[in-house]
C-alpha positions in Angstrom: -0.2 0.0 0.2 1.6 3.2 -1.2 0.0 6.7 -1.2 2.5 8.3 -3.7 2.0 4.8 -5.7 -1.2 5.8 -6.2 -0.8 9.0 -7.3 2.5 8.6 -9.5 0.4 8.2 -12.8 -0.9 12.2 -12.5 2.3 13.8 -10.9 5.3 13.7 -9.2 5.7 14.0 -5.8 8.3 17.1 -4.7 9.8 18.6 -1.7 8.0 20.8 1.0 8.5 23.3 3.5 10.9 21.6 6.8 10.6 22.1 10.1 13.3 20.8 12.6 13.3 19.9 16.1 15.9 19.0 18.3 17.1 14.9 18.0 17.0 12.4 20.9 19.3 10.1 20.1 22.0 7.4 22.2 24.8 5.4 20.4 28.0 4.2 18.7 29.4 7.3 16.3 29.3 5.9 13.5 25.9 6.5 12.9 27.0 10.0 12.2 26.0 9.6 8.6 22.1 8.0 9.3 21.6 11.2 11.4 22.5 13.3 8.8 20.5 12.1 6.8 17.1 11.6 9.1 18.3 15.5 9.1 18.1 15.8 5.5 14.5 14.1 5.3 13.2 16.8 7.7 15.4 19.6 5.8 13.4 18.1 2.6 9.6 18.6 4.2 9.4 15.5 6.2 7.7 17.0 9.9 9.4 13.8 11.4 11.5 10.5 11.5 11.8 8.1 14.0 14.9 5.1 13.3 16.2 2.3 15.3 19.3 0.3 14.2 20.0 -3.0 15.7 23.1 -5.0 15.4 23.8 -7.6 17.4 23.0 -6.7 20.9 23.7 -3.1 20.9 21.4 -0.3 19.7 21.1 3.1 18.4 18.1 5.0 17.9 17.4 8.7 17.1 14.5 11.0 16.1 14.3 14.6 13.6 11.2 16.7 13.3 8.3 17.0 14.9 5.4 14.2 16.0 2.8 17.1 15.8 2.7 20.2 13.9 0.2 21.9 15.8 1.9 21.7 18.9 5.7 21.0 17.9 6.1 18.0 20.5 9.2 15.9 19.0 8.7 12.2 17.6 9.4 9.2 19.9 11.4 6.1 19.3 9.0 4.4 20.7 6.2 5.8 18.0 3.6 3.2 16.8 3.2 3.8 13.0 1.3 2.2 10.2 3.9 0.4 8.5 1.7 0.1 5.1 2.7 -2.3 2.3 5.5 -4.1 5.2 2.5 -5.7 6.4 2.7 -8.3 3.4 6.2 -10.1 5.0 3.7 -10.2 8.0 1.4 -12.1 5.7 3.8 -13.9 3.0 5.6 -15.5 6.1 2.0 -16.8 7.6 1.5 -18.7 4.1 4.7 -20.1 4.1 4.2 -21.6 7.7 0.9 -23.1 6.2 2.9 -24.4 3.4 5.9 -26.2 5.8 2.8 -27.5 7.8 1.4 -29.3 4.4 -1.8 -27.3 4.9 -1.2 -25.5 1.1 1.1 -25.3 -1.5 2.9 -22.5 -3.3 1.6 -23.7 -6.5 -2.3 -24.5 -5.5 -4.3 -22.3 -7.8 -6.0 -19.2 -7.0 -9.5 -20.8 -8.3 -8.7 -23.9 -5.4 -9.3 -21.5 -2.1 -11.0 -18.7 -3.8 -13.6 -20.0 -6.3 -14.8 -18.2 -8.3 -13.3 -14.3 -7.1 -10.8 -13.8 -9.6 -12.8 -13.9 -12.9 -13.9 -11.0 -15.1 -12.1 -8.8 -17.6 -9.4 -11.3 -18.5 -8.9 -12.6 -15.1 -8.8 -16.0 -14.3 -8.1 -17.3 -11.3 -7.8 -20.7 -12.2 -4.4 -19.5 -13.9 -2.7 -17.5 -11.2 -0.8 -19.4 -8.4 -0.3 -18.7 -4.7 3.2 -17.9 -5.2 2.0 -15.6 -8.2 0.6 -13.6 -5.6 3.3 -13.3 -3.4 5.7 -12.1 -5.3 3.6 -10.0 -7.6 3.7 -11.8 -10.9 0.2 -12.6 -10.8 -0.5 -10.0 -13.3 -4.0 -9.1 -11.0 -4.8 -5.1 -11.7 -3.7 -2.6 -8.5 -6.9 -1.4 -6.9 -5.3 1.3 -5.8 -5.0 2.2 -9.1 -8.5 2.5 -9.9 -9.7 5.9 -10.4 -12.7 6.2 -9.0 -10.7 4.3 -5.7 -7.9 7.0 -5.7 -10.8 10.6 -5.6 -12.3 8.2 -2.8 -9.8 7.8 -0.7 -6.4 9.8 -1.7 -7.9 12.9 -2.8 -8.8 15.8 -0.4 -12.8 15.7 -0.9 -12.9 11.9 -0.6 -10.7 11.3 1.9 -12.1 13.8 4.3 -15.9 12.4 3.6 -14.7 8.5 3.7 -12.0 8.2 6.2 -13.5 6.1 8.1 -15.4 3.6 5.5 -15.3 -0.1 6.5 -13.7 -2.0 3.3 -14.5 -5.6 2.9 -11.8 -7.5 1.4 -14.8 -8.8 -1.5 -15.3 -5.0 -2.2 -11.4 -4.1 -3.2 -11.3 -7.4 -5.6 -14.3 -6.5 -7.3 -12.6 -3.2 -8.1 -9.1 -5.1 -9.4 -11.9 -7.4 -11.1 -13.4 -4.5 -13.4 -10.0 -3.8 -15.0 -8.3 -5.9 -17.4 -5.0 -8.0 -16.0 -1.8 -6.0 -16.4 -0.3 -9.2 -18.3 -0.6 -13.0 -18.2 0.2 -14.8 -15.0 3.9 -15.6 -14.7 4.9 -13.3 -18.0 6.4 -10.2 -16.2 6.3 -8.4 -13.0 4.2 -5.4 -11.2 3.6 -4.6 -7.7 -0.3 -5.3 -7.0 -1.7 -4.6 -3.6 -4.7 -6.9 -4.9 -2.3 -9.6 -4.7 -2.3 -9.6 -0.9 -5.9 -8.8 -0.4 -6.0 -12.4 -2.0 -3.2 -13.6 0.2 -5.1 -12.8 3.4 -8.0 -14.4 1.9 -6.8 -17.3 1.6 -5.0 -17.4 5.0 -8.8 -16.9 6.2 -9.7 -20.0 4.0 -7.0 -22.3 5.0 -7.1 -21.9 8.6 -10.9 -20.3 9.5 -8.6 -17.5 11.2 -8.9 -14.2 10.0 -4.9 -13.0 8.7 -4.9 -10.6 11.5 -5.8 -13.4 14.4 -2.7 -16.1 12.6 -0.5 -13.1 12.6 -1.2 -12.1 16.7 -0.8 -16.5 17.0 2.1 -17.1 15.0 4.5 -14.0 14.8 3.5 -11.2 16.9 2.8 -13.5 20.2 6.1 -15.5 19.8 8.4 -12.7 19.1 7.2 -10.5 22.0 6.4 -7.5 19.6 4.1 -5.5 22.2 4.3 -2.3 19.6 2.3 -4.1 16.5 -1.3 -4.8 15.9 -3.2 -5.9 13.2 -5.8 -2.8 13.8 -8.8 -4.0 11.3 -11.2 -1.4 11.4 -10.1 0.9 14.0 -9.3 3.9 13.0 -6.7 5.7 16.0 -3.3 4.6 16.5 -2.5 3.6 19.8 0.3 5.2 22.2 2.7 6.4 22.0 2.4 7.4 18.7 2.8 10.9 16.5 0.3 12.7 13.8 0.6 11.6 10.3 0.7 14.0 7.4 -0.5 14.1 3.9 -1.0 16.6 1.0 -4.4 14.4 0.0 -3.5 15.9 -3.6 -1.5 14.9 -6.9 1.4 17.6 -6.0 3.4 18.1 -3.0 2.6 21.9 -3.0 -0.5 22.7 -1.0 -1.9 22.5 2.5 -1.0 19.8 4.5 -3.7 17.7 6.3 -3.5 15.6 9.7 -4.6 12.1 8.1 -3.7 10.2 11.6 -7.2 8.7 11.9 -8.6 6.5 9.1 -10.1 3.2 8.5 -7.6 0.8 7.5 -9.6 -1.9 6.1 -8.9 0.4 2.4 -5.6 -1.6 3.2 -6.7 -4.8 4.5 -3.6 -7.7 3.9 -1.6 -5.7 1.5 -1.0 -2.6 4.7 -2.9 -2.1 7.5 -0.6 -3.2 10.2 1.1 -0.9 12.9 4.5 -1.8 14.4 7.6 0.5 15.9 10.9 0.6 14.7 12.2 -1.8 17.2 9.6 -4.4 16.9 10.0 -4.3 12.9 13.8 -5.1 13.9 12.9 -7.7 15.8 10.7 -9.3 13.1 13.0 -8.9 10.2 16.7 -10.2 12.3 14.3 -13.0 13.6 12.8 -14.2 9.8 16.2 -13.9 8.1 17.8 -15.9 11.1 15.6 -18.6 10.5 13.1 -18.6 13.8 10.3 -17.9 12.1 10.4 -20.5 9.0 12.2 -24.3 8.3 15.0 -23.3 5.9 12.9 -25.2 3.2 10.2 -22.1 3.5 12.8 -19.3 4.2 14.9 -20.4 0.8 11.7 -19.8 -1.1 11.2 -16.5 0.3 14.0 -15.4 -1.0 14.3 -16.9 -4.2 13.7 -13.6 -6.3 12.3 -12.4 -9.5 13.4 -9.6 -11.6 11.5 -6.0 -10.8 11.1 -5.8 -14.5 12.6 -2.1 -14.5 10.1 -0.9 -12.0 12.2 -1.0 -8.9 16.3 -0.3 -10.0 18.9 -2.5 -7.8 16.0 -4.3 -6.3 14.3 -8.4 -6.7 11.5 -9.4 -4.8 10.7 -12.7 -3.2 7.8 -13.8 -1.3 6.7 -10.5 0.5 10.7 -9.6 0.7 13.0 -7.7 -1.1 16.6 -7.7 -2.0 17.9 -4.4 -2.4 21.6 -3.9 -4.0 22.5 -0.6 -2.2 25.5 1.7 -4.1 27.9 0.0 -2.4 27.1 -3.6 -2.9 25.9 -4.5 0.4 22.5 -6.0 0.2 20.0 -5.5 2.5 16.7 -7.8 3.2 13.3 -6.2 3.9 10.1 -4.7 2.8 9.3 -0.6 2.5 5.6 1.1 3.4 3.3 3.7 2.4 -0.2 4.6 3.6 -1.6 8.2 4.2 0.4 10.2 6.2 3.1 7.1 6.9 6.3 6.3 4.9 8.3 3.1 6.3 11.6 0.9 5.9 12.7 -1.8 7.9 15.6 -4.2 6.5 18.6 -6.1 7.7 21.2 -7.8 6.4 21.1 -11.3 5.5 22.7 -12.6 8.1 20.0 -11.1 10.6 23.0 -9.2 12.5 22.3 -5.3 11.4 18.8 -4.0 11.0 17.5 -0.4 10.4 13.9 0.6 10.6 12.7 4.0 10.3 9.3 6.0 9.8 8.4 9.4 8.0 5.6 10.6 9.1 4.6 12.5 5.8 3.4 10.7 2.5 4.9 13.0 -0.2 8.3 13.6 0.4 11.1 11.9 2.1 14.1 9.9 0.5 14.1 6.3 2.5 17.2 5.5 -0.3 19.4 7.9 1.6 18.5 6.9 4.9 19.7 3.1 3.6 23.0 4.2 1.8 23.9 6.4 5.0 23.5 3.2 7.7 25.0 0.4 5.9 27.4 2.2 3.5 28.7 5.6 5.3 
């Protein structure tokens, strides 16, 4: 789920006015480049940033800017925030656990588990596999690109009227089915949030429980992720948290709106989760360290495909991206965007060095600069 991607067809998003506040941090001096990148994000218009690094048994956290533009209060290193598409790694982990238990196969068709759901305008669930959902090679249309959906849930007039609407997964899939596929299944790669709405529906069909319940039972509880939740239709953020800001427009000019409260069912299994930076580091370190999946399933998750030029330097596995940075270092994880929130969470392949950070803005901020600063500089 990414606000900037949803609006990208109309105009590119550019930097806005900066507002900074004193930083809060503790840790080794070798994170100076990372701190500078966080400050640069605030200078580029992000109201505030929070970040946490974990290296072995040591940690470092920092904030820059503000968490509330009206009150001028700083962000906290303990902030909980909407993580958008980082949710996809959690969903993929649950499906791979189900495969390890013999309850499904990644080569099962979507039709097997969701008969008649992927049909219309050339879509055919009999020709799409679970694996193709998870690695975005299904060709299924992304519902967040639908013009009516964008007007209703991403632009000012629609969002302010509909921010508390509840949307069922079947409704989101129906929007996608009203369009033609982007390509034939398996023939290319493109990011589609519809893939993970369907993945969440499959988890429920296989287990008899919602994907959120399965994430809580299989991931959140075992790892003790106290700052992580699957909110369902709850519109507010748990405390501690900062406010979230967006332009609700196709450009980065104009007023800034507080978009903190919204019904996250518009993102569902594609991006509704809430977490904090320490929890995200713990999750990705546990995942890459083999604590959540058997070796075979972890290898399948890391079996990547080319992103067909959409994401330079990135190969995509099953809800997990492999990014090669400018210095040649590879980091594994995911980023995510949703109204007023941009998140990145990655770790080195051995799980020893992890970074998670969040911008409380959806129109600006250079994620890659922060990654390069931490892992290369």
